[in-house]
VOMARBA-701886 format. One record per residue: residue number from 0; x negated, y, z negated of N, C-alpha, C in turn. Coordinates in pm, whole numbers, plus 50000, padded with zeros to 5 digits. Example, Ala and Ser with C-alpha at 12.3 -4.5 7.8 and 13.67 -1.06 7.14 Angstrom:
2
[0,[48681,49431,49220],[48770,49550,49220],[48680,49670,49220]];
[1,[48715,49775,49292],[48633,49894,49286],[48710,50003,49213]];
This chain:
300
[0,[27047,53311,35160],[27040,53348,35300],[26943,53554,35303]];
[1,[26950,53620,35247],[26889,53713,35228],[26758,53750,35202]];
[2,[26747,53680,35081],[26586,53671,34997],[26457,53655,35045]];
[3,[26372,53740,35010],[26256,53718,35096],[26158,53576,35104]];
[4,[26092,53652,35191],[26022,53525,35187],[25876,53519,35084]];
[5,[25866,53388,35028],[25813,53414,34838],[25614,53456,34908]];
[6,[25571,53566,34821],[25451,53527,34883],[25373,53409,34872]];
[7,[25414,53277,34797],[25303,53130,34802],[25320,53106,34867]];
[8,[25476,53102,34902],[25456,53075,35113],[25353,53151,35183]];
[9,[25362,53292,35214],[25272,53328,35284],[25115,53290,35261]];
[10,[25085,53258,35165],[24908,53249,35114],[24953,53056,35199]];
[11,[25051,52984,35161],[25026,52869,35235],[25046,52823,35307]];
[12,[25118,52957,35414],[25087,52946,35572],[24965,53020,35666]];
[13,[24926,53104,35555],[24777,53125,35632],[24663,52988,35608]];
[14,[24636,52955,35488],[24583,52864,35424],[24613,52794,35539]];
[15,[24708,52693,35526],[24736,52543,35664],[24750,52601,35824]];
[16,[24714,52755,35834],[24682,52831,36003],[24511,52820,35992]];
[17,[24433,52826,35877],[24279,52786,35880],[24260,52694,35875]];
[18,[24285,52537,35833],[24286,52425,35823],[24302,52400,35997]];
[19,[24438,52395,35983],[24465,52325,36204],[24403,52429,36265]];
[20,[24304,52530,36213],[24288,52601,36366],[24166,52575,36368]];
[21,[24126,52506,36254],[23972,52482,36291],[23919,52276,36278]];
[22,[24049,52251,36335],[24065,52078,36362],[24099,52085,36509]];
[23,[24056,52152,36630],[24096,52150,36753],[23846,52114,36750]];
[24,[23740,52186,36697],[23633,52186,36673],[23617,52036,36637]];
[25,[23669,52023,36559],[23672,51843,36468],[23685,51718,36598]];
[26,[23815,51764,36665],[23858,51660,36729],[23758,51735,36843]];
[27,[23709,51779,36908],[23602,51747,37052],[23492,51653,36947]];
[28,[23461,51730,36922],[23341,51654,36826],[23344,51528,36815]];
[29,[23443,51478,36702],[23484,51324,36712],[23449,51224,36908]];
[30,[23534,51319,36990],[23542,51279,37137],[23447,51290,37171]];
[31,[23333,51279,37114],[23191,51279,37194],[23129,51137,37190]];
[32,[23218,51026,37068],[23130,50906,37094],[23261,50876,37066]];
[33,[23400,50873,37048],[23491,50843,37055],[23597,50809,37158]];
[34,[23719,50781,37182],[23785,50745,37229],[23881,50801,37196]];
[35,[24011,50862,37244],[24112,50910,37150],[24184,50827,37112]];
[36,[24277,50700,37113],[24251,50623,37090],[24195,50605,36910]];
[37,[24078,50554,36962],[23985,50578,36835],[23977,50660,36697]];
[38,[24038,50802,36742],[24033,50942,36746],[24131,50898,36625]];
[39,[24222,50882,36728],[24364,50924,36591],[24370,50804,36531]];
[40,[24363,50704,36566],[24402,50561,36499],[24278,50642,36336]];
[41,[24141,50669,36326],[24051,50675,36244],[24095,50805,36192]];
[42,[24182,50943,36227],[24246,51041,36210],[24343,50949,36048]];
[43,[24468,50911,36106],[24521,50862,36031],[24527,50738,35900]];
[44,[24414,50670,35970],[24369,50560,35832],[24342,50674,35785]];
[45,[24243,50731,35806],[24159,50848,35699],[24297,50911,35576]];
[46,[24339,50937,35659],[24483,51062,35601],[24542,50946,35444]];
[47,[24596,50798,35517],[24667,50690,35479],[24618,50702,35343]];
[48,[24463,50687,35362],[24384,50612,35232],[24402,50704,35117]];
[49,[24354,50832,35154],[24344,50925,35063],[24421,50974,34972]];
[50,[24572,50956,35033],[24672,50953,34956],[24714,50826,34916]];
[51,[24702,50742,34887],[24697,50565,34839],[24765,50558,34636]];
[52,[24677,50653,34614],[24687,50726,34486],[24821,50728,34441]];
[53,[24885,50822,34529],[24988,50870,34468],[25132,50793,34549]];
[54,[25116,50678,34610],[25227,50644,34664],[25318,50571,34532]];
[55,[25142,50476,34466],[25277,50342,34409],[25343,50428,34307]];
[56,[25374,50531,34299],[25407,50588,34163],[25503,50649,34198]];
[57,[25566,50684,34386],[25641,50742,34384],[25754,50656,34532]];
[58,[25729,50528,34536],[25741,50487,34607],[25881,50379,34551]];
[59,[25900,50437,34411],[26041,50358,34389],[26144,50434,34341]];
[60,[26065,50600,34397],[26142,50715,34402],[26263,50718,34485]];
[61,[26200,50614,34636],[26248,50646,34732],[26430,50607,34770]];
[62,[26471,50679,34834],[26647,50616,34794],[26652,50528,34928]];
[63,[26682,50408,34982],[26690,50343,35027],[26733,50381,35154]];
[64,[26871,50425,35207],[26928,50489,35275],[26830,50652,35394]];
[65,[26686,50675,35288],[26646,50782,35309],[26537,50712,35353]];
[66,[26490,50623,35371],[26399,50550,35412],[26299,50581,35581]];
[67,[26478,50575,35618],[26412,50578,35785],[26391,50714,35804]];
[68,[26414,50848,35762],[26365,50916,35742],[26199,50965,35717]];
[69,[26185,50947,35598],[26021,50897,35641],[25999,50793,35709]];
[70,[26043,50720,35773],[25948,50625,35861],[25929,50747,36025]];
[71,[26034,50825,36031],[26069,50952,36135],[25963,51044,36166]];
[72,[25973,51101,36027],[25886,51178,35958],[25743,51139,35991]];
[73,[25713,51016,35970],[25545,50971,35986],[25507,50971,36086]];
[74,[25610,50933,36157],[25594,50918,36321],[25558,51070,36377]];
[75,[25670,51088,36379],[25647,51238,36457],[25601,51399,36427]];
[76,[25554,51384,36219],[25517,51459,36229],[25344,51451,36189]];
[77,[25329,51307,36211],[25162,51249,36206],[25103,51226,36291]];
[78,[25211,51107,36320],[25097,50967,36410],[25089,50951,36515]];
[79,[25219,50962,36601],[25207,51011,36745],[25140,51146,36803]];
[80,[25187,51274,36747],[25140,51373,36800],[24953,51388,36790]];
[81,[24933,51281,36662],[24772,51290,36629],[24655,51227,36749]];
[82,[24761,51119,36865],[24686,51037,36933],[24737,51120,37073]];
[83,[24885,51209,37113],[24917,51302,37212],[24722,51392,37183]];
[84,[24748,51460,37123],[24633,51624,37126],[24487,51570,37153]];
[85,[24442,51388,37132],[24316,51367,37120],[24335,51298,37260]];
[86,[24428,51275,37315],[24423,51197,37463],[24389,51359,37519]];
[87,[24467,51499,37503],[24519,51566,37599],[24385,51644,37620]];
[88,[24334,51603,37543],[24181,51721,37501],[24102,51636,37585]];
[89,[24096,51526,37658],[24001,51471,37722],[24021,51551,37885]];
[90,[24127,51650,37890],[24159,51671,38000],[24195,51768,38049]];
[91,[24268,51907,37946],[24341,51986,37925],[24215,52113,37882]];
[92,[24225,52263,37925],[24138,52336,37896],[24220,52397,37737]];
[93,[24135,52448,37641],[24168,52423,37543],[24324,52594,37556]];
[94,[24251,52637,37613],[24361,52785,37610],[24530,52663,37694]];
[95,[24554,52618,37797],[24624,52559,37801],[24655,52513,37658]];
[96,[24634,52412,37586],[24658,52359,37480],[24696,52457,37362]];
[97,[24641,52589,37402],[24640,52673,37248],[24832,52721,37326]];
[98,[24853,52729,37380],[24968,52846,37477],[25079,52745,37476]];
[99,[25080,52564,37479],[25232,52531,37473],[25198,52476,37304]];
[100,[25109,52504,37209],[25088,52392,37066],[25242,52560,37033]];
[101,[25191,52690,37086],[25306,52799,37012],[25445,52799,37067]];
[102,[25482,52666,37132],[25627,52586,37152],[25694,52539,37026]];
[103,[25614,52540,36947],[25680,52437,36822],[25737,52551,36738]];
[104,[25744,52652,36727],[25905,52750,36665],[26025,52764,36739]];
[105,[26003,52774,36896],[26129,52771,36990],[26229,52624,36985]];
[106,[26062,52519,37017],[26200,52415,36960],[26224,52400,36847]];
[107,[26221,52438,36702],[26196,52376,36605],[26388,52458,36623]];
[108,[26400,52641,36607],[26499,52683,36664],[26609,52620,36728]];
[109,[26585,52524,36896],[26676,52489,36920],[26726,52349,36867]];
[110,[26637,52284,36791],[26716,52179,36770],[26785,52187,36613]];
[111,[26709,52281,36551],[26782,52257,36469],[26961,52397,36494]];
[112,[26917,52412,36624],[27048,52475,36662],[27101,52352,36717]];
[113,[27048,52268,36778],[27143,52119,36859],[27176,52092,36740]];
[114,[27097,51961,36671],[27139,51887,36542],[27180,51896,36396]];
[115,[27161,52027,36387],[27161,52013,36213],[27288,52177,36303]];
[116,[27274,52196,36351],[27361,52329,36303],[27280,52456,36312]];
[117,[27233,52527,36321],[27187,52594,36201],[27155,52698,36331]];
[118,[27273,52841,36326],[27244,52973,36467],[27113,52999,36411]];
[119,[27062,53120,36465],[26989,53214,36388],[27019,53351,36516]];
[120,[26948,53454,36406],[27019,53580,36424],[26876,53651,36558]];
[121,[26935,53724,36560],[26908,53755,36733],[26698,53788,36702]];
[122,[26732,53889,36541],[26559,53908,36518],[26484,53784,36538]];
[123,[26539,53658,36503],[26425,53532,36558],[26357,53544,36594]];
[124,[26486,53505,36761],[26468,53505,36887],[26370,53619,36940]];
[125,[26367,53677,36885],[26213,53877,36924],[26134,53832,36883]];
[126,[26133,53734,36784],[26012,53720,36644],[25920,53621,36766]];
[127,[26044,53461,36780],[25958,53388,36860],[25909,53451,37024]];
[128,[25959,53569,37100],[25890,53598,37218],[25802,53677,37163]];
[129,[25748,53750,37135],[25671,53871,37037],[25545,53804,37035]];
[130,[25542,53657,36915],[25446,53623,36885],[25361,53509,36994]];
[131,[25514,53481,37088],[25404,53358,37186],[25377,53493,37260]];
[132,[25369,53603,37339],[25293,53703,37398],[25214,53675,37350]];
[133,[25244,53709,37231],[25028,53764,37195],[24960,53629,37147]];
[134,[25025,53569,37156],[24896,53389,37177],[24875,53357,37355]];
[135,[24964,53429,37390],[24946,53443,37521],[24851,53507,37573]];
[136,[24798,53608,37505],[24667,53785,37517],[24532,53668,37439]];
[137,[24574,53667,37343],[24466,53515,37277],[24396,53503,37385]];
[138,[24490,53366,37422],[24372,53239,37426],[24368,53283,37581]];
[139,[24384,53415,37664],[24358,53444,37783],[24297,53576,37796]];
[140,[24226,53605,37731],[24146,53750,37686],[23986,53662,37709]];
[141,[23965,53769,37817],[23837,53702,37865],[23815,53625,38023]];
[142,[23973,53578,38033],[23961,53499,38188],[24031,53590,38249]];
[143,[24062,53727,38292],[24133,53787,38331],[24289,53741,38340]];
[144,[24296,53702,38183],[24458,53684,38241],[24503,53568,38315]];
[145,[24423,53511,38342],[24451,53408,38415],[24421,53158,38309]];
[146,[24504,53085,38359],[24509,52962,38264],[24474,52913,38412]];
[147,[24438,52839,38476],[24380,52748,38531],[24388,52549,38531]];
[148,[24430,52545,38602],[24411,52390,38665],[24521,52278,38501]];
[149,[24636,52362,38510],[24743,52285,38437],[24752,52122,38480]];
[150,[24760,52067,38420],[24789,51932,38459],[24902,51894,38444]];
[151,[24926,51772,38410],[25084,51678,38369],[24981,51558,38220]];
[152,[24855,51660,38186],[24782,51637,38023],[24862,51688,37944]];
[153,[24933,51828,37988],[24982,51949,37938],[25145,51856,37876]];
[154,[25203,51786,37991],[25310,51741,37908],[25250,51662,37770]];
[155,[25150,51574,37730],[25083,51566,37571],[25164,51652,37458]];
[156,[25126,51824,37484],[25181,51888,37416],[25211,51854,37415]];
[157,[25339,51929,37556],[25430,51975,37526],[25573,51849,37422]];
[158,[25537,51713,37409],[25608,51641,37357],[25571,51654,37150]];
[159,[25487,51682,37181],[25392,51609,37047],[25407,51840,36920]];
[160,[25468,51893,37033],[25500,52036,36982],[25696,52000,36932]];
[161,[25750,51871,37036],[25875,51856,36984],[25885,51774,36901]];
[162,[25797,51712,36848],[25801,51603,36718],[25789,51663,36658]];
[163,[25684,51775,36653],[25653,51891,36517],[25792,51915,36473]];
[164,[25871,51949,36563],[25955,52046,36529],[26149,51900,36480]];
[165,[26092,51832,36508],[26185,51744,36490],[26176,51700,36322]];
[166,[25985,51710,36312],[25995,51630,36149],[26007,51818,36118]];
[167,[26037,51908,36104],[26066,52025,36020],[26194,52043,35990]];
[168,[26269,52015,36062],[26423,52026,36037],[26445,51838,35970]];
[169,[26358,51757,36029],[26382,51635,35909],[26384,51637,35790]];
[170,[26253,51707,35734],[26146,51716,35599],[26309,51850,35558]];
[171,[26346,51928,35652],[26437,52100,35572],[26552,52000,35536]];
[172,[26603,51975,35596],[26744,51878,35621],[26809,51762,35589]];
[173,[26723,51651,35605],[26703,51487,35500],[26649,51472,35392]];
[174,[26544,51590,35417],[26399,51499,35203],[26398,51623,35132]];
[175,[26456,51736,35161],[26426,51813,35077],[26439,51802,34878]];
[176,[26471,51752,34900],[26484,51643,34749],[26399,51533,34689]];
[177,[26283,51579,34790],[26177,51529,34767],[26048,51573,34788]];
[178,[25940,51581,34673],[25828,51674,34653],[25759,51632,34779]];
[179,[25674,51733,34819],[25646,51785,34984],[25478,51628,34976]];
[180,[25419,51639,34794],[25339,51476,34827],[25389,51407,34785]];
[181,[25450,51388,34785],[25605,51295,34808],[25629,51248,34946]];
[182,[25699,51264,35005],[25625,51360,35154],[25539,51285,35257]];
[183,[25426,51352,35211],[25273,51344,35294],[25259,51198,35236]];
[184,[25236,51143,35152],[25239,51006,35108],[25336,50883,35134]];
[185,[25396,50919,35117],[25496,50780,35197],[25517,50734,35351]];
[186,[25507,50882,35408],[25551,50897,35485],[25379,50832,35603]];
[187,[25252,50896,35592],[25154,50825,35589],[25161,50722,35544]];
[188,[25212,50615,35439],[25190,50500,35351],[25246,50390,35453]];
[189,[25297,50461,35533],[25405,50380,35643],[25344,50370,35796]];
[190,[25279,50482,35871],[25175,50451,35960],[25055,50395,35932]];
[191,[25006,50339,35853],[24874,50378,35792],[24819,50212,35856]];
[192,[24914,50159,35813],[24912,50037,35901],[24893,50029,36077]];
[193,[24975,50052,36126],[24954,50038,36275],[24847,50130,36302]];
[194,[24787,50256,36224],[24698,50254,36270],[24515,50254,36244]];
[195,[24539,50134,36139],[24417,50033,36189],[24475,49890,36219]];
[196,[24621,49897,36304],[24577,49792,36407],[24572,49840,36519]];
[197,[24656,49968,36542],[24573,49998,36677],[24405,50017,36622]];
[198,[24305,50071,36531],[24202,50106,36572],[24089,49919,36603]];
[199,[24158,49858,36526],[24060,49744,36507],[24093,49654,36611]];
[200,[24237,49683,36644],[24286,49547,36754],[24290,49630,36926]];
[201,[24309,49699,36930],[24323,49785,37094],[24222,49897,37135]];
[202,[24104,49883,36996],[23953,49948,37069],[23853,49903,37021]];
[203,[23718,49924,37110],[23605,49901,37090],[23561,49908,36972]];
[204,[23605,49971,36851],[23558,50069,36787],[23433,49960,36709]];
[205,[23492,49852,36655],[23356,49808,36569],[23241,49766,36682]];
[206,[23255,49735,36828],[23143,49737,36870],[23046,49855,36888]];
[207,[23073,49969,36881],[22983,50052,36843],[22968,50149,36789]];
[208,[22945,50066,36612],[22975,50167,36519],[22807,50197,36485]];
[209,[22726,50099,36542],[22604,50056,36570],[22518,50189,36679]];
[210,[22573,50250,36738],[22555,50332,36882],[22528,50459,36746]];
[211,[22448,50499,36878],[22411,50666,36819],[22528,50784,36810]];
[212,[22540,50840,36718],[22672,50924,36763],[22747,50907,36714]];
[213,[22798,50774,36671],[22916,50711,36651],[22977,50726,36534]];
[214,[22879,50734,36421],[22882,50750,36236],[22947,50897,36241]];
[215,[22834,50989,36337],[22867,51173,36294],[23013,51177,36350]];
[216,[23006,51126,36466],[23174,51097,36529],[23270,51058,36411]];
[217,[23293,50964,36357],[23337,50892,36257],[23368,50998,36107]];
[218,[23266,51104,36140],[23264,51131,35962],[23385,51281,36022]];
[219,[23328,51363,36153],[23406,51455,36153],[23587,51438,36190]];
[220,[23620,51272,36228],[23752,51262,36240],[23803,51227,36071]];
[221,[23700,51228,36046],[23753,51210,35926],[23754,51309,35793]];
[222,[23687,51412,35801],[23749,51502,35772],[23787,51562,35768]];
[223,[23865,51571,35938],[23983,51536,36031],[24122,51506,35960]];
[224,[24111,51356,35898],[24222,51380,35835],[24228,51410,35708]];
[225,[24100,51376,35624],[24139,51428,35460],[24203,51570,35460]];
[226,[24152,51681,35535],[24179,51822,35530],[24262,51858,35586]];
[227,[24288,51790,35744],[24356,51837,35888],[24450,51759,35851]];
[228,[24496,51644,35760],[24594,51557,35773],[24702,51550,35707]];
[229,[24644,51473,35571],[24697,51422,35462],[24663,51551,35374]];
[230,[24622,51659,35325],[24604,51806,35265],[24700,51893,35332]];
[231,[24656,51917,35486],[24757,52020,35542],[24894,51914,35552]];
[232,[24916,51893,35585],[25117,51780,35592],[25167,51841,35406]];
[233,[25048,51797,35285],[25129,51843,35142],[25170,51953,35182]];
[234,[25044,52049,35231],[25087,52212,35249],[25236,52222,35366]];
[235,[25216,52161,35503],[25307,52192,35524],[25402,52176,35436]];
[236,[25440,52027,35421],[25605,51981,35350],[25622,52102,35276]];
[237,[25535,52208,35208],[25532,52257,35080],[25639,52390,35141]];
[238,[25586,52399,35214],[25613,52503,35267],[25748,52556,35313]];
[239,[25807,52408,35439],[25923,52391,35487],[26034,52375,35259]];
[240,[25962,52345,35243],[26134,52345,35119],[26075,52502,35038]];
[241,[25984,52564,35028],[25981,52672,35002],[26079,52843,35083]];
[242,[26039,52774,35191],[26167,52866,35306],[26229,52842,35402]];
[243,[26207,52838,35551],[26266,52710,35618],[26203,52707,35749]];
[244,[26187,52572,35832],[26135,52519,35934],[26070,52627,36028]];
[245,[26156,52728,36117],[26085,52842,36195],[26039,52906,36150]];
[246,[26016,52974,35947],[25897,53033,35886],[25717,52963,35908]];
[247,[25768,52761,35872],[25657,52696,35898],[25613,52674,36043]];
[248,[25716,52638,36098],[25647,52644,36241],[25581,52738,36332]];
[249,[25549,52911,36282],[25511,53024,36274],[25409,52936,36284]];
[250,[25323,52919,36155],[25192,52865,36165],[25093,52851,36256]];
[251,[25166,52811,36406],[25143,52804,36566],[25088,52881,36581]];
[252,[25125,53019,36555],[25073,53143,36566],[25001,53241,36538]];
[253,[24907,53127,36465],[24783,53221,36383],[24696,53114,36388]];
[254,[24693,53044,36450],[24648,52927,36488],[24539,52987,36582]];
[255,[24536,53031,36704],[24522,53108,36810],[24352,53223,36731]];
[256,[24463,53225,36599],[24388,53363,36576],[24269,53343,36447]];
[257,[24284,53184,36431],[24149,53133,36381],[24071,53078,36477]];
[258,[24128,53053,36546],[24073,53007,36671],[23938,53127,36714]];
[259,[23986,53224,36726],[23907,53351,36797],[23819,53335,36717]];
[260,[23874,53359,36531],[23709,53412,36460],[23581,53287,36459]];
[261,[23658,53169,36500],[23528,53031,36535],[23450,53118,36617]];
[262,[23551,53185,36753],[23428,53196,36816],[23333,53323,36871]];
[263,[23394,53438,36733],[23336,53534,36711],[23223,53468,36641]];
[264,[23229,53355,36510],[23192,53320,36476],[22995,53287,36548]];
[265,[23042,53178,36664],[23014,53118,36729],[22948,53204,36896]];
[266,[22949,53334,36864],[22834,53442,36921],[22962,53457,37011]];
[267,[23071,53467,37069],[23184,53484,37180],[23178,53632,37160]];
[268,[23290,53749,37294],[23266,53872,37217],[23440,53915,37188]];
[269,[23458,53998,37101],[23555,54063,37110],[23621,54128,37124]];
[270,[23735,54067,37266],[23760,54151,37404],[23962,54248,37294]];
[271,[23956,54353,37349],[24044,54420,37351],[24232,54323,37359]];
[272,[24182,54247,37397],[24323,54165,37399],[24341,54080,37338]];
[273,[24198,54057,37256],[24217,53967,37102],[24272,54035,37007]];
[274,[24288,54197,36996],[24278,54271,36873],[24425,54263,36890]];
[275,[24447,54289,37059],[24599,54326,37065],[24712,54173,37096]];
[276,[24659,54107,37106],[24713,53911,37073],[24788,53904,36944]];
[277,[24637,53923,36873],[24591,53923,36675],[24767,54013,36626]];
[278,[24751,54116,36685],[24895,54197,36621],[24992,54166,36670]];
[279,[25043,54090,36767],[25169,54081,36833],[25161,53945,36784]];
[280,[25074,53833,36737],[25133,53765,36668],[25159,53757,36538]];
[281,[25074,53851,36465],[25155,53904,36308],[25272,53998,36298]];
[282,[25288,54031,36419],[25379,54105,36435],[25522,54029,36402]];
[283,[25520,53905,36524],[25560,53797,36538],[25602,53756,36424]];
[284,[25571,53703,36385],[25593,53622,36298],[25641,53703,36200]];
[285,[25560,53791,36152],[25693,53876,36039],[25848,53901,36052]];
[286,[25879,53921,36194],[25982,54011,36229],[26037,53877,36246]];
[287,[26028,53751,36268],[26092,53624,36227],[26050,53553,36188]];
[288,[26066,53591,36067],[26081,53588,35941],[26097,53662,35833]];
[289,[26205,53811,35848],[26267,53840,35805],[26415,53880,35768]];
[290,[26450,53798,35869],[26561,53742,35860],[26603,53612,35860]];
[291,[26733,53559,35766],[26721,53394,35741],[26844,53346,35857]];
[292,[26883,53253,35831],[26960,53154,35882],[27146,53234,35834]];
[293,[27216,53242,36022],[27313,53267,35993],[27463,53213,35884]];
[294,[27480,53285,35798],[27623,53188,35684],[27681,53126,35779]];
[295,[27692,53028,35725],[27779,52966,35779],[27960,53054,35786]];
[296,[27995,53080,35662],[28095,53173,35741],[28141,53230,35813]];
[297,[27944,53235,35832],[27971,53377,35939],[28014,53302,36097]];
[298,[28011,53193,36093],[28043,53158,36172],[28145,53050,36231]];
[299,[28241,53090,36136],[28348,53065,36144],[28444,53107,36216]];
């Protein structure tokens, strides 16, 4: 329980943050010509197809009583959130999306406590609060510290963070015996057909293929599906297995840092609050992961 977080986990965490921190711009570009339903479906379908070669040799390894957890992981960790984020980005400011997304570590801790009886030490809660505060500084820098026009679309992000938290705990406590590639490929294979049905039966995707900008938008979402979902989930699941759900969910604190870097590359100005926010985020992630779960003997 007192083992330090391995260097491999830290490197994978920052790689994951880089990938997911870049996903919002891909979604934005996809929404130029596609509907949220089409964006979510194409993202899931491309991710599922990418990992299809891994499914054949691994499906037979799945124990029957574990299949329900693979279904739950596929739905909570990728399928449903893909649609929720796409819908939310049509009506909600990116700043609000960023701050709500950082609720994932909090829900991860709470769900771990409520459903898996995993208590956390005080330093974990302190780290979560510090990281959350850093995220607020990052996404409100340059806006006078104000976040306006919060509407009910924010509920889509909150629900997505709850699903991500559920996903992390399921992987750690129910599917830890399986390799990350197995978890990701099987779970995406299960939701792939649902994505195909949604795309071709419940959208006008085929009718707009000849329109200007559609193929370009599809390309952006395919890149998102392959890198931001298929590859990213393999990395995510690997980190969960190397460490714990709280450490893995802390990637949501680093994502805003990546977003700021993207802004700088796009000509935006780096403000003092950006620097303070980045520092707080890194401190929060570090503090959160210096201590691990309280031993069962300590809870008796």
